[in-house]
KOLVO-565212 format. One record per residue: x negated, y negated, z of N, C-alpha, C in turn. Coordinates in steps of 0.1 Angstrom, whole numbers, plus 2048, in hexadecimal, padded with zeros to 3 digits. Each point is the difference from the previous one (the first is absolute). Last residue first. Layout:
BEGIN
X, Y, Z, X, Y, Z, X, Y, Z
...
This chain:
BEGIN
79F, 739, 7F1, 7F4, 7F9, 7FA, 7FD, 805, 7F2
830, 7FE, 81B, 7F6, 80A, 7FB, 7F5, 7F8, 7F9
821, 7EF, 829, 7FD, 7FF, 7F2, 7F5, 80A, 7FC
820, 80B, 82A, 7F6, 7F6, 7FC, 7FE, 801, 7F1
829, 80D, 827, 7FA, 802, 7F3, 7F5, 7F5, 7FE
813, 816, 82F, 801, 7F5, 7F8, 7F8, 802, 7F3
813, 82B, 817, 7F7, 7F6, 804, 802, 7F4, 7F6
817, 833, 814, 801, 7F5, 7F6, 7F7, 7F5, 805
7F7, 836, 80A, 808, 7F4, 804, 7FF, 7F5, 7F6
7F1, 836, 813, 803, 7F8, 7F4, 809, 7F5, 804
7DB, 824, 81A, 80C, 7F8, 800, 801, 7FA, 7F2
7E2, 824, 808, 803, 7FC, 80E, 80D, 7F8, 801
7F0, 825, 7DD, 805, 7F2, 7FF, 803, 7FD, 80F
7DB, 827, 7F3, 80D, 7FB, 805, 803, 7F2, 7FD
7E2, 830, 7F6, 7FF, 7F1, 7FC, 80D, 7FB, 803
7E6, 830, 812, 80B, 7F7, 7FD, 7FD, 7F2, 7FD
7E1, 82B, 7F6, 802, 7F7, 80B, 80B, 7F6, 7FC
7F9, 81E, 7E1, 7FD, 809, 80B, 800, 7F9, 80D
81F, 7F3, 7D4, 7F3, 7FD, 806, 7FD, 80A, 80C
81F, 80F, 7D7, 802, 7F9, 80D, 7F2, 7FD, 806
80D, 81A, 7D7, 7FA, 7F3, 7FF, 802, 7F7, 80C
80C, 831, 7F5, 80A, 7F6, 804, 7FB, 7F1, 7FE
7E5, 824, 7EF, 80E, 805, 7FF, 80A, 7F5, 804
7CF, 7FF, 815, 803, 805, 7F3, 80F, 805, 7FF
7EF, 7D9, 822, 802, 80F, 7FF, 804, 804, 7F2
7E0, 7D4, 80B, 80E, 805, 800, 800, 80F, 800
7DE, 7D1, 80A, 801, 80E, 7FD, 80E, 805, 802
7F5, 7CC, 7F1, 800, 809, 80B, 801, 80F, 7FC
802, 7D6, 7E4, 7F3, 808, 801, 800, 80A, 80C
824, 7E0, 7F6, 7FF, 80A, 7F5, 7F4, 809, 801
806, 7DC, 81F, 80A, 80B, 802, 7FF, 80B, 7F6
7E6, 7D9, 7F9, 7FB, 807, 80C, 809, 80C, 803
80D, 7E3, 7DE, 7F4, 807, 7FC, 7FB, 809, 80B
822, 7E2, 80A, 806, 80B, 7F7, 7F4, 809, 7FC
7F5, 7D8, 815, 805, 80A, 80A, 806, 80C, 7F9
7F1, 7DA, 7E8, 7F5, 809, 804, 804, 80A, 80A
81E, 7DE, 7F1, 7FE, 80B, 7F6, 7F5, 80A, 804
812, 7D6, 816, 7FF, 80D, 807, 7FF, 80B, 7F6
81C, 7D4, 7F4, 7F3, 801, 807, 7FF, 80D, 807
822, 7F8, 7E2, 7FA, 7F3, 7FE, 7F3, 7FE, 808
822, 829, 7E9, 7F7, 7FC, 80B, 7FA, 7F3, 7FD
830, 80E, 7EB, 7F2, 803, 7FF, 7F9, 7FB, 80C
835, 811, 7EA, 7F8, 7F6, 806, 7F1, 803, 7FE
824, 81D, 7F0, 808, 7F5, 806, 7F8, 7F6, 808
804, 82D, 7D9, 7F6, 7F7, 807, 808, 7F4, 805
812, 833, 7F2, 802, 7F2, 801, 7F5, 7F9, 808
7FE, 82B, 7DE, 801, 7FE, 80E, 801, 7F1, 802
7FE, 80F, 7D5, 805, 80C, 805, 802, 800, 80F
7EC, 7DE, 7E2, 80E, 802, 7FC, 805, 80E, 804
7CD, 7FF, 806, 808, 7F5, 7FC, 80E, 804, 7FA
7DA, 81D, 80E, 80C, 7FF, 809, 809, 7F4, 7FC
7D5, 80A, 7EC, 80A, 80B, 7FC, 80C, 7FF, 808
7D9, 7E3, 808, 809, 7FC, 7F4, 80B, 80B, 7FD
7E1, 7EF, 829, 806, 80D, 7FD, 80A, 7FF, 7F5
7D0, 7E3, 810, 80E, 802, 804, 805, 80E, 7FC
7D6, 7D4, 7F9, 804, 80E, 802, 80F, 801, 804
7DF, 7DA, 7F2, 804, 802, 80F, 803, 80F, 802
7F2, 7F4, 7D4, 7F8, 7F8, 809, 802, 802, 80F
819, 816, 7DC, 7F2, 802, 7FC, 7F7, 7F9, 80A
82F, 7FC, 803, 7FD, 80E, 802, 7F1, 803, 7FE
811, 7D5, 7F5, 800, 802, 80F, 7FC, 80E, 803
806, 7F6, 7D3, 7F4, 7F9, 805, 7FF, 802, 80F
827, 810, 7EB, 7F4, 809, 7FC, 7F3, 7F9, 806
828, 7E8, 802, 7FF, 80A, 80B, 7F4, 80A, 7FD
809, 7DE, 7E1, 7FC, 7F9, 80D, 7FF, 80B, 80B
810, 80E, 7D5, 7F2, 7FD, 800, 7FB, 7FA, 80D
829, 823, 7FF, 7FD, 7F2, 7FC, 7F2, 7FD, 801
810, 832, 7F7, 7FD, 7F7, 80C, 7FD, 7F2, 7FB
81F, 827, 7E7, 7F4, 7F8, 800, 7FF, 7F8, 80D
818, 831, 7F2, 803, 7F2, 805, 7F3, 7F9, 801
805, 82F, 7F4, 7FE, 7F6, 7F6, 803, 7F2, 804
802, 826, 81E, 809, 802, 7F5, 7FF, 7F6, 7F5
7E6, 806, 829, 80A, 7F5, 800, 809, 802, 7F4
7DB, 81D, 80A, 808, 7FF, 80C, 80B, 7F6, 800
7E1, 80B, 7DA, 803, 80D, 807, 809, 7FF, 80C
7F2, 7D9, 7E4, 803, 80B, 7F7, 805, 80C, 807
7F0, 7DA, 817, 80B, 7FC, 7F9, 806, 80C, 7F7
7D7, 806, 817, 80C, 800, 809, 80D, 7FC, 7F9
7D7, 7FE, 7E9, 804, 80E, 802, 80C, 801, 809
7ED, 7D5, 7FA, 806, 805, 7F3, 805, 80E, 802
7E8, 7EE, 823, 80E, 7FA, 800, 807, 804, 7F3
7D3, 80D, 806, 808, 807, 809, 80E, 7FB, 800
7E1, 7EA, 7E6, 802, 80D, 7FA, 809, 808, 80A
7F1, 7D5, 80D, 80A, 7FF, 7F5, 804, 80E, 7FB
7EF, 800, 831, 7FB, 7FB, 7F4, 80B, 7FF, 7F6
804, 7FD, 838, 802, 808, 7F4, 7F8, 7F9, 7F4
802, 803, 83B, 7FF, 7F8, 7F4, 800, 809, 7F4
81C, 80C, 82E, 7F2, 7FF, 7FB, 7FF, 7F7, 7F3
823, 80A, 82F, 7FD, 803, 7F3, 7F1, 7FF, 7FC
823, 7F1, 826, 7F1, 7FE, 7FF, 7FC, 803, 7F1
832, 7F3, 81C, 7F8, 806, 7F5, 7F1, 7FC, 801
829, 80A, 824, 7F7, 7F5, 7FC, 7F7, 805, 7F6
834, 811, 811, 7F1, 803, 7FE, 7FA, 7F3, 7FB
830, 814, 81C, 7FA, 7F7, 7F7, 7F1, 805, 7FE
835, 80D, 818, 7F2, 804, 7FD, 7FB, 7F7, 7F4
82E, 7FC, 812, 7F5, 7FB, 809, 7F2, 803, 7FB
82B, 80C, 7E9, 804, 7F5, 808, 7F5, 7FA, 809
7F9, 818, 7CF, 802, 803, 80E, 804, 7F4, 808
80B, 7FF, 7CC, 7F4, 7FF, 809, 805, 806, 80E
811, 80C, 7CB, 803, 7F8, 80C, 7F5, 801, 80A
808, 813, 7D1, 7F3, 7FA, 806, 803, 7F7, 80B
81E, 81C, 7E4, 802, 7F1, 800, 7F3, 7F9, 806
805, 831, 7FE, 7FE, 7FA, 7F3, 801, 7F1, 7FF
7F9, 826, 824, 802, 7F2, 801, 7FE, 7F9, 7F3
7F8, 82F, 808, 80B, 7FE, 809, 804, 7F1, 802
7DD, 80C, 7E3, 809, 80C, 7FE, 80C, 7FE, 809
7DA, 7E1, 801, 80A, 7FE, 7F5, 80B, 80B, 7FF
7E7, 7F7, 830, 7FD, 803, 7F2, 80B, 7FE, 7F7
7FE, 7E3, 82E, 801, 80E, 7FC, 7FD, 802, 7F2
7E9, 7D6, 819, 80D, 805, 7FD, 800, 80F, 7FD
7E4, 7CE, 812, 7FF, 80E, 7FD, 80F, 805, 7FD
7ED, 7CC, 7FA, 809, 809, 807, 7FE, 80F, 7FB
7DB, 7D4, 802, 80B, 806, 7F8, 807, 80B, 808
7D8, 7D5, 800, 808, 809, 808, 80C, 804, 7F7
7CC, 7EF, 7F1, 80E, 7FE, 801, 806, 809, 80A
7D0, 7FE, 7F4, 805, 7F7, 80A, 80F, 7FE, 800
7E6, 80E, 7D3, 7FC, 803, 80E, 805, 7F5, 809
81E, 809, 7D6, 7F2, 7FB, 802, 7FC, 804, 80F
82B, 80B, 7E4, 7F9, 806, 80B, 7F1, 7FD, 800
82C, 7E0, 7F0, 7F9, 80C, 7FC, 7F6, 805, 80B
828, 7D9, 7F0, 7FB, 806, 80C, 7FB, 80E, 7FC
814, 7E4, 7E0, 7F5, 7F8, 805, 7FA, 806, 80D
827, 813, 7E9, 7F4, 801, 7F7, 7F4, 7F9, 806
826, 817, 81E, 7FE, 7F3, 7FA, 7F3, 800, 7F8
827, 822, 81D, 7F4, 7FF, 7F8, 800, 7F2, 7F9
81A, 818, 827, 7FF, 7F2, 7FC, 7F4, 7FF, 7F8
824, 829, 815, 7F3, 7FC, 7FA, 801, 7F1, 7FC
81F, 811, 829, 7FF, 801, 7F1, 7F3, 7FB, 7FB
804, 816, 830, 801, 7F3, 7FA, 7FF, 801, 7F1
812, 823, 82B, 7F5, 7FD, 7F7, 803, 7F1, 7FA
80D, 81E, 831, 804, 7F8, 7F4, 7F4, 7FF, 7F7
802, 811, 82F, 809, 807, 7F8, 806, 7F8, 7F4
7CD, 7FC, 81A, 80E, 7FD, 802, 809, 807, 7F6
7D1, 817, 80B, 804, 7F3, 7FB, 80F, 7FE, 803
7D5, 82A, 7FB, 809, 7F8, 808, 804, 7F2, 7FA
7E1, 825, 7F1, 80E, 803, 7FE, 809, 7F7, 807
7CE, 803, 802, 804, 7FB, 7F3, 80F, 802, 7FD
7D6, 81C, 81E, 809, 7F5, 801, 804, 7FB, 7F2
7E8, 82B, 820, 802, 7FA, 7F3, 80B, 7F6, 801
7DD, 80E, 827, 80E, 801, 7FC, 801, 7FA, 7F2
7D7, 800, 81C, 802, 80A, 7F5, 80E, 801, 7FB
7FC, 7EC, 830, 7F5, 801, 7F7, 802, 80B, 7F6
82C, 7E9, 812, 7F5, 808, 806, 7F4, 801, 7F6
827, 7D7, 804, 7FB, 80D, 7F9, 7F5, 806, 807
81E, 7D7, 807, 7FC, 80A, 80A, 7FB, 80D, 7FB
80A, 7DB, 7E2, 7FE, 7F9, 80D, 7FB, 809, 80B
80E, 80C, 7D2, 7F2, 7FF, 803, 7FD, 7FA, 80E
82C, 804, 7EA, 7FC, 80C, 807, 7F1, 800, 804
815, 7DD, 7E5, 802, 7FF, 80F, 7FC, 80C, 808
7EB, 7ED, 7D1, 808, 80B, 804, 802, 7FF, 80F
7E5, 7E1, 7E5, 80F, 7FD, 801, 808, 80C, 804
7CF, 7FB, 7E2, 806, 7FF, 80D, 80F, 7FF, 800
7CE, 808, 7DF, 80F, 801, 801, 804, 800, 80F
7D6, 7F3, 7D9, 802, 804, 80E, 80F, 7FE, 803
7E1, 80A, 7CF, 809, 7F8, 809, 800, 805, 80E
7DE, 808, 7D8, 80E, 800, 7FC, 808, 7F7, 809
7D1, 80B, 805, 801, 7FB, 7F2, 80E, 802, 7FB
7FB, 81B, 82A, 7F6, 7F6, 7FC, 801, 7FE, 7F1
827, 80F, 823, 7F8, 805, 7F5, 7F7, 7F6, 7FA
824, 80C, 82C, 7F5, 7F7, 7FB, 7F9, 808, 7F5
82D, 800, 824, 7FB, 806, 7F4, 7F6, 7F6, 7F9
816, 7F6, 82A, 800, 80F, 801, 7FB, 807, 7F3
7FF, 7D2, 81F, 7FE, 802, 7F2, 7FD, 80F, 7FE
81E, 7F0, 82A, 7F3, 804, 7FA, 800, 7FD, 7F1
81D, 7E8, 82C, 800, 80A, 7F5, 7F2, 802, 7FA
80F, 7DF, 823, 7FB, 80D, 804, 800, 80B, 7F6
81E, 7D6, 7F6, 7F6, 800, 80B, 7FD, 80E, 805
821, 7F2, 7DD, 7F3, 806, 7FC, 7F6, 800, 80B
82D, 7EF, 806, 801, 80E, 7FA, 7F2, 806, 7FE
813, 7D4, 812, 7F4, 806, 805, 800, 80F, 7FC
81F, 7DC, 7F2, 805, 80B, 809, 7F5, 807, 807
7F7, 7DF, 7DF, 807, 7F9, 80B, 805, 80A, 80A
7EE, 812, 7D9, 7F5, 7F9, 808, 806, 7F9, 80C
81E, 813, 7E1, 7F9, 80A, 807, 7F5, 7FA, 809
816, 7E3, 7E3, 80A, 805, 80A, 7F9, 80A, 809
7E9, 7F0, 7DA, 801, 7F6, 80A, 808, 805, 80C
7FF, 81B, 7DA, 7F3, 801, 808, 800, 7F5, 80B
825, 800, 7E3, 800, 80D, 808, 7F3, 801, 808
805, 7DC, 7E2, 809, 7FE, 80C, 800, 80D, 809
7E7, 801, 7D7, 7FB, 7F6, 809, 808, 7FF, 80D
80F, 81C, 7DD, 7F4, 806, 807, 7FB, 7F6, 80A
823, 7F1, 7E5, 805, 80B, 808, 7F4, 806, 808
7F7, 7DC, 7E1, 807, 7FC, 80C, 805, 80C, 809
7DB, 7F5, 7DA, 806, 80D, 804, 808, 7FD, 80D
7E9, 7DD, 7EC, 806, 806, 7F4, 806, 80E, 803
7E7, 7E4, 81F, 80E, 7FB, 7FE, 807, 806, 7F4
7D5, 815, 81E, 805, 7FA, 7F4, 80E, 7FC, 800
7D9, 804, 829, 80B, 808, 7F9, 805, 7F7, 7F4
7D0, 804, 81D, 80A, 7F6, 7FB, 80A, 808, 7F7
7DA, 80D, 82A, 807, 803, 7F4, 80A, 7F5, 7FD
7D0, 80E, 81F, 80B, 7F6, 7FE, 806, 803, 7F2
7E1, 81D, 826, 804, 7FE, 7F2, 80C, 7F7, 7FF
7D5, 811, 826, 80D, 7F9, 7FD, 802, 7FF, 7F1
7E4, 828, 81D, 7FF, 7F2, 7FC, 80E, 7FB, 7FC
7F7, 82C, 810, 7F4, 7FE, 7F8, 7FF, 7F2, 7FB
825, 812, 819, 7F5, 804, 808, 7F3, 7FE, 7F9
829, 7E0, 7F4, 7FD, 80E, 800, 7F4, 803, 809
828, 7DA, 7F3, 7F4, 801, 808, 7FE, 80F, 802
81B, 7E1, 7DB, 7FE, 80D, 806, 7F4, 800, 808
822, 7D8, 7EE, 7F3, 804, 805, 801, 80E, 805
81D, 7DE, 7DC, 800, 80B, 809, 7F2, 804, 804
817, 7CE, 7EF, 7F9, 80C, 7FD, 801, 80B, 80A
824, 7D7, 7F2, 7F5, 804, 809, 7F9, 80C, 7FA
829, 7EA, 7F0, 7F4, 7F7, 7FE, 7F5, 803, 809
82A, 816, 803, 7FB, 803, 7F2, 7F5, 7F7, 7FC
817, 7FA, 829, 7F8, 80D, 801, 7FA, 802, 7F2
81F, 7DD, 807, 7F2, 7FC, 804, 7F7, 80C, 800
82F, 806, 7F7, 7F9, 7F9, 7F5, 7F2, 7FD, 803
814, 829, 81B, 804, 7F2, 7FE, 7F8, 7FA, 7F4
810, 833, 814, 7F6, 7F9, 7F8, 806, 7F2, 7FD
80A, 823, 82A, 806, 7F8, 7F6, 7F5, 7F8, 7F8
7FD, 81D, 828, 7FA, 804, 7F4, 805, 7F8, 7F4
7F8, 7FD, 838, 809, 7FB, 7F5, 7FA, 803, 7F3
7F7, 821, 82A, 7FD, 7F2, 7FC, 809, 7FC, 7F5
805, 829, 819, 7F3, 7FB, 806, 7FD, 7F2, 7FC
825, 81B, 7EF, 803, 7FA, 80D, 7F3, 7FA, 807
7FF, 817, 7D6, 807, 7F4, 7FF, 802, 7F9, 80D
7EE, 82B, 7FF, 7F6, 7F6, 7FC, 807, 7F2, 7FE
81A, 825, 80A, 7F9, 7FC, 80C, 7F5, 7F6, 7FD
81B, 811, 7DC, 808, 7F9, 80A, 7F8, 7FB, 80C
7EC, 81C, 7DF, 802, 7F3, 7FB, 808, 7F7, 80A
7E5, 829, 814, 80B, 7FE, 7F6, 800, 7F2, 7FC
7D7, 81E, 811, 806, 7F3, 803, 80B, 7FF, 7F6
7E7, 826, 800, 7FF, 7FE, 80E, 807, 7F2, 804
807, 827, 7D6, 7FC, 7F2, 803, 801, 7FE, 810
80D, 829, 7E7, 7F3, 7FF, 806, 7FC, 7F2, 803
824, 806, 7DA, 7FC, 80A, 80A, 7F2, 7FE, 806
819, 7E7, 7DC, 7FD, 7FA, 80D, 7FB, 80A, 80A
7FA, 801, 7C8, 80A, 803, 80B, 7FB, 7FB, 80D
7EA, 7FF, 7D4, 805, 7F4, 806, 80B, 803, 80A
7D0, 815, 7E8, 80E, 804, 804, 806, 7F4, 808
7D8, 801, 7D9, 804, 7FB, 80E, 80E, 804, 802
7D3, 80F, 7DF, 80E, 7FE, 802, 803, 7FC, 80E
7D2, 7F3, 7E8, 806, 80B, 807, 80F, 7FD, 802
7E7, 7EB, 7D6, 800, 7FE, 80E, 807, 80C, 807
């Protein structure tokens, strides 16, 4: 993933001012709600994982602060992922390179064997291993996985060449073969939830034309608002 600078320089909304706009305290009832991203290309409903409480509560807090309202999906790579959460994207000029914004804190990695990069998960972006050996997550930037479908032969090669011999569990291999995803990111970036409706919106966003080099969409794809909504049963 692209390196993310976590300094606060250039932020248009300080954490203090955002706190003043609304009550950002995460309450017990908030953890039983879903997050709705209303985007310029459709709605995406996300269910956060209780297995990653630090990431869950941070995301809920930012949603309650309206932190994500008006931000762009600033990095889009077809058959890989769509990335957002950079506060500098709110007032970015056309063609401006993005991806360096965020609050002045990181979140400790919360890798879980049962949470993997199948298509439709939400995961935290982060700085590279060279400057971030603990693999701590960005305080605000996230991505929605699209990925692609793999064959057994491709997964075998990935285990050998990219995973250092680590074996992909059989149940996860089946998902990567039938639904798709990004297996080489497993246990390297924290997955902290998944899309429960609106997966087709990710496909639409991933298909937009982007600028070479920055992978920023040529026409802005915006998160109009992010809010907590009542949870519905998954069919």
